[in-house]
N, CA, C and O of each residue as an XYZ file, in Angstrom:
544
protein
N    -106.751     34.222    -82.585
C    -108.050     34.481    -83.175
C    -108.731     33.154    -83.500
O    -108.106     32.248    -84.050
N    -109.983     33.048    -83.165
C    -110.713     31.805    -83.387
C    -110.953     31.570    -84.868
O    -110.902     32.489    -85.685
N    -111.214     30.320    -85.183
C    -111.566     29.960    -86.550
C    -112.760     29.022    -86.518
O    -113.052     28.383    -85.507
N    -113.427     28.959    -87.634
C    -114.552     28.050    -87.786
C    -114.259     27.150    -88.965
O    -113.781     27.606    -90.004
N    -114.547     25.871    -88.801
C    -114.434     24.956    -89.921
C    -115.643     24.040    -89.901
O    -116.199     23.743    -88.843
N    -116.036     23.604    -91.066
C    -117.192     22.735    -91.154
C    -116.789     21.283    -91.053
O    -115.872     20.823    -91.734
N    -117.492     20.567    -90.189
C    -117.324     19.134    -90.035
C    -118.711     18.528    -90.198
O    -119.628     18.867    -89.450
N    -118.870     17.645    -91.158
C    -120.162     17.042    -91.481
C    -121.195     18.112    -91.852
O    -122.393     17.909    -91.653
N    -120.740     19.243    -92.386
C    -121.644     20.325    -92.754
C    -122.062     21.199    -91.583
O    -122.947     22.042    -91.733
N    -121.449     21.017    -90.424
C    -121.787     21.779    -89.221
C    -120.573     22.609    -88.816
O    -119.464     22.078    -88.755
N    -120.758     23.910    -88.537
C    -119.606     24.711    -88.127
C    -119.101     24.315    -86.744
O    -119.877     24.176    -85.797
N    -117.790     24.138    -86.648
C    -117.101     23.816    -85.396
C    -116.158     24.979    -85.094
O    -115.444     25.456    -85.976
N    -116.165     25.423    -83.856
C    -115.326     26.535    -83.414
C    -114.030     25.981    -82.822
O    -114.060     25.072    -81.993
N    -112.901     26.529    -83.250
C    -111.594     26.100    -82.750
C    -110.793     27.342    -82.375
O    -110.703     28.292    -83.154
N    -110.212     27.329    -81.178
C    -109.346     28.431    -80.756
C    -108.316     27.885    -79.771
O    -108.354     26.712    -79.400
N    -107.409     28.740    -79.359
C    -106.376     28.359    -78.400
C    -106.259     29.458    -77.361
O    -106.275     30.642    -77.697
N    -106.141     29.065    -76.088
C    -105.965     30.024    -75.002
C    -104.739     29.616    -74.185
O    -104.332     28.455    -74.183
N    -104.171     30.588    -73.501
C    -103.099     30.303    -72.548
C    -103.762     30.059    -71.201
O    -104.461     30.929    -70.681
N    -103.546     28.890    -70.644
C    -104.153     28.551    -69.359
C    -103.196     28.973    -68.248
O    -102.139     28.373    -68.051
N    -103.597     30.026    -67.526
C    -102.788     30.519    -66.413
C    -103.489     30.256    -65.092
O    -102.864     29.830    -64.120
N    -104.788     30.512    -65.062
C    -105.576     30.364    -63.840
C    -106.761     29.458    -64.135
O    -107.693     29.856    -64.833
N    -106.728     28.253    -63.610
C    -107.800     27.304    -63.908
C    -109.145     27.734    -63.324
O    -110.188     27.220    -63.726
N    -109.125     28.676    -62.375
C    -110.380     29.183    -61.818
C    -111.162     30.017    -62.827
O    -112.363     30.228    -62.659
N    -110.502     30.483    -63.855
C    -111.144     31.331    -64.859
C    -111.642     30.555    -66.077
O    -112.177     31.159    -67.006
N    -111.480     29.235    -66.093
C    -111.814     28.453    -67.286
C    -113.303     28.483    -67.616
O    -113.662     28.470    -68.793
N    -114.178     28.522    -66.616
C    -115.610     28.598    -66.917
C    -115.968     29.911    -67.596
O    -116.803     29.936    -68.500
N    -115.342     31.000    -67.166
C    -115.560     32.304    -67.799
C    -115.035     32.303    -69.243
O    -115.688     32.815    -70.152
N    -113.848     31.721    -69.437
C    -113.273     31.643    -70.785
C    -114.117     30.746    -71.697
O    -114.323     31.073    -72.866
N    -114.603     29.624    -71.173
C    -115.458     28.736    -71.976
C    -116.723     29.470    -72.397
O    -117.170     29.330    -73.536
N    -117.301     30.248    -71.495
C    -118.509     31.023    -71.830
C    -118.203     32.050    -72.915
O    -118.999     32.244    -73.833
N    -117.064     32.699    -72.811
C    -116.660     33.692    -73.820
C    -116.524     33.050    -75.205
O    -116.975     33.617    -76.201
N    -115.909     31.879    -75.263
C    -115.717     31.206    -76.545
C    -117.028     30.635    -77.080
O    -117.267     30.661    -78.287
N    -117.868     30.126    -76.202
C    -119.196     29.664    -76.634
C    -120.009     30.841    -77.171
O    -120.762     30.685    -78.132
N    -119.866     32.008    -76.564
C    -120.542     33.218    -77.057
C    -120.052     33.592    -78.451
O    -120.852     33.950    -79.316
N    -118.742     33.511    -78.673
C    -118.208     33.773    -80.012
C    -118.844     32.843    -81.038
O    -119.244     33.266    -82.123
N    -118.927     31.577    -80.672
C    -119.510     30.578    -81.578
C    -120.972     30.893    -81.881
O    -121.379     30.929    -83.043
N    -121.750     31.119    -80.842
C    -123.197     31.323    -81.000
C    -123.503     32.632    -81.717
O    -124.306     32.654    -82.650
N    -122.870     33.719    -81.290
C    -123.237     35.041    -81.816
C    -122.460     35.452    -83.061
O    -123.008     36.154    -83.911
N    -121.212     35.040    -83.195
C    -120.414     35.465    -84.351
C    -120.437     34.450    -85.499
O    -120.495     34.836    -86.666
N    -120.391     33.172    -85.174
C    -120.362     32.161    -86.233
C    -121.775     31.754    -86.643
O    -122.121     31.773    -87.825
N    -122.592     31.384    -85.643
C    -123.969     30.978    -85.958
C    -124.891     32.167    -86.178
O    -125.964     32.020    -86.763
N    -124.488     33.332    -85.718
C    -125.216     34.589    -85.865
C    -126.604     34.558    -85.225
O    -127.585     35.035    -85.796
N    -126.656     33.984    -84.026
C    -127.877     34.012    -83.231
C    -128.083     35.444    -82.739
O    -127.118     36.129    -82.398
N    -129.318     35.889    -82.703
C    -129.661     37.246    -82.285
C    -129.450     37.377    -80.775
O    -130.216     36.819    -79.990
N    -128.413     38.112    -80.370
C    -128.064     38.230    -78.950
C    -129.065     39.067    -78.162
O    -129.132     38.949    -76.938
N    -129.840     39.904    -78.834
C    -130.836     40.694    -78.106
C    -132.076     39.860    -77.765
O    -132.891     40.274    -76.940
N    -132.221     38.694    -78.390
C    -133.380     37.836    -78.125
C    -133.024     36.539    -77.399
O    -133.890     35.921    -76.778
N    -131.761     36.123    -77.471
C    -131.366     34.837    -76.893
C    -130.076     34.996    -76.092
O    -129.037     35.379    -76.629
N    -130.165     34.695    -74.795
C    -129.008     34.803    -73.915
C    -128.393     33.422    -73.704
O    -129.101     32.449    -73.444
N    -127.065     33.348    -73.821
C    -126.337     32.107    -73.603
C    -126.159     31.899    -72.090
O    -125.648     32.774    -71.391
N    -126.586     30.733    -71.600
C    -126.518     30.439    -70.171
C    -125.866     29.087    -69.936
O    -126.013     28.171    -70.745
N    -125.146     28.964    -68.826
C    -124.577     27.669    -68.438
C    -125.702     26.707    -68.116
O    -126.761     27.103    -67.629
N    -125.453     25.426    -68.398
C    -126.492     24.418    -68.207
C    -125.839     23.066    -67.950
O    -124.721     22.819    -68.404
N    -126.536     22.179    -67.218
C    -126.012     20.822    -67.009
C    -125.951     20.055    -68.321
O    -124.979     19.350    -68.593
N    -126.973     20.195    -69.116
C    -126.966     19.652    -70.481
C    -127.594     20.725    -71.342
O    -128.578     21.350    -70.947
N    -127.041     20.938    -72.498
C    -127.528     22.076    -73.260
C    -127.477     21.867    -74.750
O    -127.426     20.738    -75.238
N    -127.490     22.961    -75.457
C    -127.459     22.969    -76.912
C    -126.043     23.074    -77.453
O    -125.764     22.647    -78.574
N    -125.150     23.645    -76.653
C    -123.775     23.923    -77.076
C    -122.807     23.290    -76.081
O    -122.998     23.394    -74.869
N    -121.765     22.632    -76.598
C    -120.711     22.049    -75.771
C    -119.400     22.770    -76.065
O    -119.039     22.979    -77.223
N    -118.697     23.146    -75.008
C    -117.355     23.721    -75.126
C    -116.401     22.807    -74.366
O    -116.657     22.447    -73.217
N    -115.309     22.437    -75.009
C    -114.305     21.586    -74.373
C    -112.982     22.345    -74.343
O    -112.515     22.844    -75.367
N    -112.385     22.423    -73.151
C    -111.067     23.038    -72.974
C    -110.099     21.909    -72.637
O    -110.308     21.163    -71.680
N    -109.053     21.794    -73.422
C    -108.086     20.713    -73.246
C    -106.959     21.154    -72.320
O    -106.410     22.246    -72.458
N    -106.625     20.268    -71.363
C    -105.627     20.564    -70.335
C    -104.356     19.744    -70.486
O    -103.411     19.912    -69.714
N    -104.327     18.853    -71.482
C    -103.207     17.924    -71.628
C    -101.881     18.664    -71.800
O    -101.800     19.653    -72.529
N    -100.848     18.173    -71.123
C     -99.512     18.761    -71.210
C     -98.799     18.337    -72.490
O     -98.009     19.099    -73.047
N     -99.074     17.136    -72.947
C     -98.437     16.603    -74.150
C     -99.509     16.310    -75.183
O    -100.691     16.230    -74.850
N     -99.111     16.155    -76.406
C    -100.079     15.854    -77.467
C    -100.331     14.354    -77.538
O    -100.074     13.720    -78.561
N    -100.834     13.794    -76.447
C    -101.127     12.372    -76.408
C    -102.631     12.109    -76.282
O    -103.050     10.972    -76.062
N    -103.423     13.145    -76.420
C    -104.875     13.020    -76.357
C    -105.427     13.077    -77.771
O    -104.921     13.818    -78.615
N    -106.452     12.302    -78.023
C    -107.077     12.287    -79.333
C    -108.582     12.441    -79.148
O    -109.169     11.848    -78.243
N    -109.196     13.236    -80.008
C    -110.638     13.429    -79.972
C    -111.217     13.064    -81.322
O    -110.676     13.436    -82.363
N    -112.313     12.339    -81.302
C    -113.041     12.008    -82.526
C    -114.463     12.528    -82.425
O    -115.160     12.268    -81.444
N    -114.888     13.256    -83.432
C    -116.307     13.570    -83.589
C    -116.879     12.490    -84.487
O    -116.286     12.148    -85.510
N    -118.027     11.953    -84.108
C    -118.623     10.837    -84.840
C    -119.887     11.280    -85.562
O    -120.735     11.968    -84.993
N    -119.998     10.885    -86.796
C    -121.189     11.164    -87.584
C    -122.146      9.989    -87.424
O    -121.806      8.859    -87.773
N    -123.322     10.244    -86.905
C    -124.262      9.163    -86.639
C    -125.347      9.047    -87.698
O    -126.169      8.132    -87.639
N    -125.366      9.948    -88.655
C    -126.386      9.894    -89.676
C    -125.787      9.416    -90.989
O    -124.571      9.269    -91.116
N    -126.642      9.180    -91.947
C    -126.219      8.642    -93.246
C    -125.407      9.672    -94.011
O    -125.713     10.864    -93.995
N    -124.380      9.200    -94.673
C    -123.629     10.045    -95.595
C    -124.478     10.256    -96.856
O    -125.707     10.212    -96.794
N    -123.853     10.471    -97.938
C    -124.556     10.653    -99.206
C    -125.335      9.389    -99.562
O    -126.479      9.467   -100.008
N    -124.714      8.220    -99.363
C    -125.350      6.931    -99.656
C    -125.451      6.124    -98.362
O    -124.628      6.309    -97.465
N    -126.429      5.243    -98.243
C    -126.523      4.403    -97.041
C    -125.247      3.581    -96.840
O    -124.635      3.137    -97.810
N    -124.850      3.382    -95.589
C    -123.608      2.670    -95.269
C    -123.613      1.222    -95.749
O    -122.563      0.691    -96.112
N    -124.775      0.579    -95.757
C    -124.815     -0.839    -96.140
C    -124.486     -1.071    -97.613
O    -124.284     -2.215    -98.020
N    -124.427     -0.005    -98.425
C    -124.015     -0.142    -99.823
C    -122.500     -0.283    -99.949
O    -122.000     -0.738   -100.978
N    -121.770      0.107    -98.902
C    -120.300      0.034    -98.899
C    -119.674      0.728   -100.098
O    -118.807      0.162   -100.764
N    -120.103      1.935   -100.373
C    -119.530      2.737   -101.455
C    -118.102      3.112   -101.085
O    -117.849      3.593    -99.981
N    -117.165      2.893   -102.010
C    -115.769      3.241   -101.779
C    -115.486      4.605   -102.394
O    -115.750      4.836   -103.574
N    -114.948      5.498   -101.584
C    -114.617      6.849   -102.041
C    -113.120      6.951   -102.318
O    -112.319      6.286   -101.662
N    -112.745      7.776   -103.283
C    -111.335      8.017   -103.578
C    -110.703      8.927   -102.537
O    -109.501      8.850   -102.284
N    -111.510      9.785   -101.938
C    -111.050     10.688   -100.885
C    -112.215     11.002    -99.970
O    -113.373     10.900   -100.376
N    -111.922     11.376    -98.756
C    -112.963     11.706    -97.799
C    -113.034     13.209    -97.599
O    -112.020     13.906    -97.628
N    -114.243     13.689    -97.396
C    -114.467     15.091    -97.060
C    -115.565     15.137    -96.002
O    -115.992     14.092    -95.509
N    -116.024     16.328    -95.651
C    -117.001     16.424    -94.567
C    -118.339     15.787    -94.923
O    -119.136     15.504    -94.028
N    -118.603     15.557    -96.197
C    -119.856     14.906    -96.592
C    -119.747     13.384    -96.571
O    -120.749     12.697    -96.373
N    -118.550     12.852    -96.772
C    -118.410     11.401    -96.903
C    -117.726     10.728    -95.712
O    -117.815      9.508    -95.571
N    -117.053     11.484    -94.860
C    -116.347     10.898    -93.711
C    -117.321     10.561    -92.591
O    -118.345     11.225    -92.429
N    -116.998      9.524    -91.817
C    -117.800      9.143    -90.656
C    -117.241      9.716    -89.349
O    -117.957      9.784    -88.350
N    -115.972     10.125    -89.349
C    -115.314     10.647    -88.154
C    -114.483     11.872    -88.521
O    -114.079     12.044    -89.671
N    -114.236     12.715    -87.526
C    -113.316     13.834    -87.653
C    -112.338     13.728    -86.503
O    -112.746     13.745    -85.342
N    -111.060     13.619    -86.801
C    -110.016     13.415    -85.806
C    -109.354     14.743    -85.460
O    -109.035     15.537    -86.344
N    -109.150     14.976    -84.159
C    -108.514     16.201    -83.688
C    -107.505     15.822    -82.613
O    -107.847     15.107    -81.672
N    -106.270     16.289    -82.739
C    -105.226     16.053    -81.736
C    -104.952     17.364    -81.014
O    -104.139     18.166    -81.472
N    -105.621     17.586    -79.894
C    -105.509     18.885    -79.215
C    -104.217     19.039    -78.435
O    -103.570     18.059    -78.063
N    -103.864     20.267    -78.203
C    -102.753     20.608    -77.318
C    -103.332     21.397    -76.140
O    -104.484     21.830    -76.185
N    -102.559     21.576    -75.124
C    -103.016     22.308    -73.935
C    -103.508     23.699    -74.334
O    -102.798     24.453    -74.999
N    -104.725     24.025    -73.919
C    -105.294     25.338    -74.198
C    -106.191     25.384    -75.414
O    -106.806     26.417    -75.680
N    -106.287     24.296    -76.162
C    -107.204     24.291    -77.303
C    -108.649     24.274    -76.801
O    -108.978     23.614    -75.815
N    -109.484     25.006    -77.497
C    -110.903     25.098    -77.156
C    -111.710     24.696    -78.386
O    -111.492     25.227    -79.475
N    -112.628     23.772    -78.216
C    -113.560     23.381    -79.283
C    -114.963     23.668    -78.802
O    -115.305     23.372    -77.657
N    -115.783     24.246    -79.675
C    -117.183     24.507    -79.358
C    -118.005     23.991    -80.524
O    -117.682     24.247    -81.684
N    -119.076     23.257    -80.210
C    -119.895     22.644    -81.246
C    -121.278     22.334    -80.675
O    -121.468     22.368    -79.459
N    -122.246     22.030    -81.549
C    -123.583     21.672    -81.056
C    -123.518     20.391    -80.216
O    -122.791     19.455    -80.550
N    -124.275     20.363    -79.141
C    -124.238     19.238    -78.205
C    -124.733     17.927    -78.792
O    -124.432     16.863    -78.252
N    -125.479     17.978    -79.877
C    -125.997     16.731    -80.448
C    -124.912     15.919    -81.161
O    -125.128     14.743    -81.451
N    -123.754     16.517    -81.450
C    -122.665     15.759    -82.066
C    -122.066     14.803    -81.040
O    -121.781     15.200    -79.909
N    -121.879     13.575    -81.423
C    -121.267     12.570    -80.556
C    -119.751     12.648    -80.704
O    -119.233     12.908    -81.790
N    -119.050     12.418    -79.596
C    -117.590     12.486    -79.626
C    -117.007     11.512    -78.615
O    -117.696     11.039    -77.711
N    -115.733     11.228    -78.785
C    -114.985     10.443    -77.809
C    -113.605     11.074    -77.679
O    -113.046     11.599    -78.642
N    -113.067     11.008    -76.452
C    -111.752     11.570    -76.158
C    -110.937     10.497    -75.457
O    -111.423      9.847    -74.531
N    -109.701     10.311    -75.897
C    -108.890      9.178    -75.427
C    -108.490      9.274    -73.957
O    -108.561      8.267    -73.252
N    -108.082     10.419    -73.474
C    -107.640     10.566    -72.084
C    -108.689     11.333    -71.292
O    -108.879     12.532    -71.495
N    -109.360     10.641    -70.401
C    -110.514     11.202    -69.699
C    -110.187     12.347    -68.743
O    -111.072     13.139    -68.417
N    -108.958     12.454    -68.295
C    -108.636     13.493    -67.314
C    -107.979     14.726    -67.935
O    -107.539     15.618    -67.209
N    -107.906     14.790    -69.241
C    -107.173     15.866    -69.908
C    -108.041     16.995    -70.452
O    -107.583     17.760    -71.301
N    -109.273     17.119    -69.989
C    -110.142     18.159    -70.522
C    -111.256     18.503    -69.538
O    -111.538     17.749    -68.607
N    -111.879     19.655    -69.764
C    -113.077     20.066    -69.027
C    -114.174     20.338    -70.037
O    -113.925     20.888    -71.109
N    -115.386     19.949    -69.689
C    -116.545     20.150    -70.565
C    -117.475     21.170    -69.931
O    -117.754     21.112    -68.733
N    -117.953     22.109    -70.748
C    -118.923     23.111    -70.321
C    -120.099     23.051    -71.280
O    -119.913     22.990    -72.496
N    -121.311     23.067    -70.737
C    -122.516     23.035    -71.556
C    -123.300     24.323    -71.402
O    -123.351     24.923    -70.328
N    -123.912     24.733    -72.507
C    -124.663     25.990    -72.519
C    -125.977     25.774    -73.251
O    -126.106     24.899    -74.107
N    -126.942     26.597    -72.883
C    -128.223     26.600    -73.570
C    -128.566     28.034    -73.927
O    -127.909     28.967    -73.464
N    -129.578     28.212    -74.737
C    -130.032     29.543    -75.119
C    -131.380     29.821    -74.467
O    -132.336     29.067    -74.653
N    -131.448     30.899    -73.708
C    -132.724     31.308    -73.122
C    -133.562     31.951    -74.222
O    -133.089     32.805    -74.972
N    -134.785     31.530    -74.297
C    -135.662     32.027    -75.374
C    -136.662     33.013    -74.811
O    -137.488     33.545    -75.552
C-alpha cells in the first residue's frame, strides 16, 4: 500500500512494486502517478486527465537497482524559514529547515512528486523516469 510523506511541505508518494515484466513499467508508473494525483493531491479526475508527457507536472521514478547502492537526494532550492546567508544553526532538522531529503531506494521502489522539485540520483542506470501532465 502506498504512503505519502511531506518533504519540504510537499507531499511525496512512496510505494513498492514487484518488477516481473519491465514492459509493464510505464503502465505501473501511470497507475502510481494516478494514485498520487487523484488520491493524495485530490485533483478532480472528471475534469483533469493524467497523460504521459516528455516534460510535465508530475515525475514518477521506478528504481531498478539490485542492491541498495543507489542514493537519491531531493534538493530544496528555496529559502527555509530564515535566509541561508544568516547561517542559523538548528538543533534538529525537519521538512521546514532541511535543505535535502535523502532516500536509499531498493529495487521496485516508486517515488512520485511534483516535477519542479530538483533531485539527484547516484547511479544513472538504476532507474526509469516517467513524466506526466494534467489535461485541462
